N, C-alpha and C positions, 0 to 999 in steps of 0.2 A: 504493500500500500504506500501511496505517496500522498503527503499532505501539502496543500498549497495555501499560503497565507498572504493576502494582499494588504497593502498599506499605502498611505499617501493621498487618499482622496480627501475631498473637502469642498468648501465654497470659495469661489474665486470670481473676480470680475472679468467681463469679456476683455480679451486681449492679454490676459494674464497667463501664468504658467503653473503647472503642477507636474510632479514626478511620482509615478506609481511604481511600487516595488511588489514583487511576488517571490517569496522564498519557498523553495521546495525542501521537504524533509521526509524522513522515513526510509523506506527501502528504495533508495535511489541508485539505479544502475541503468545504463543505456538510455538516459533521458534523451529523447529526440527533440522534435520541434516544440517550441513554447509559443504561446500566442496570447493576445489580449482580445477579448470580445466586449461588447457593450449591449445593454438592453434597457429600453424604456417601457413604462407600463403599457401592457396590452400589445406589445410588439415582440417579435422574435429576437433572440440573441443573434447579433451579427458580428462578423470578424472585423477587427480594427487593424491589427498588424500581427505578423507571424515572423518568427526567426527560427532557422534550423540550427541543429547542433553545430554546424560549420559556420554559422554566421550570416547565411543568406537571408534576406528580408523581403517581405512584400507588405503592401499597405492598401487599404481601401482608398479609393480616389479622393474622398472627401477630407482625408487627413494628410495626404502627401504634401511634403514641404512644411508641415507644422508639427507632426509627431515623429518621434524616433524611438524605435524599439532596440534594445540591446540586452545582452546577457553576460553574466559572469559565471562561467562553468565551474570555477573553483568554489564559488559560493552557492551554486545551484539557484541562482536568482535571475529573474528577468525584470527589466525595467521598461517603463513607457514614459518618455519625456514628452510632455504635451505643452506646446507653445501656441501663442496666438489663439487661445481658446475662444470658442463661440458658444452662444446659448444652446445651439443645437448639438453641442457635444455633451450636454447634460444627460447622464445615464448612470446606471450601475455598471461598473467595469469589472469583468471577471478575467482571471488568467486561467489558462489550461496548459497541460503538459502531456505529451505523448510518451509512453513507455512501452515499447514493443507493440502489443495489440491493445493496450489499455489507454484510456484517456481520462485524466483527472482534472477536476475543477476546484477553484477556490471558492470562498464564500461571497466574494464580491465587495467592492468598495464604491461608495457613492461619490460621484463628481457632479457638482452643481455650478453652472456658470451663469452669473447674473448679467443682465444687459444694462 
């Protein structure tokens, strides 16, 4: 089992920045891709950014140029640096991690961007 704990969410004004962290613990071996998703009430959880174990990244178009995903494999932690935040970025942000055939999720962290 892998446990994921997110942190770093909060309330920020439009144009501001936040940095989310997601630390993995437990039976960590062969961790593959790690990713950030977000979800608003009544809507499906959607991918924001993903990073492979080798460092390759991809982003949803709406955050390209504003968000940066990174990972520290030594610390089993993935980060999401969010700059130039917009009200439409308001959501609960979840991280996930793939391990062989299993996919694990964190509990989520709220990000609220005020206009």
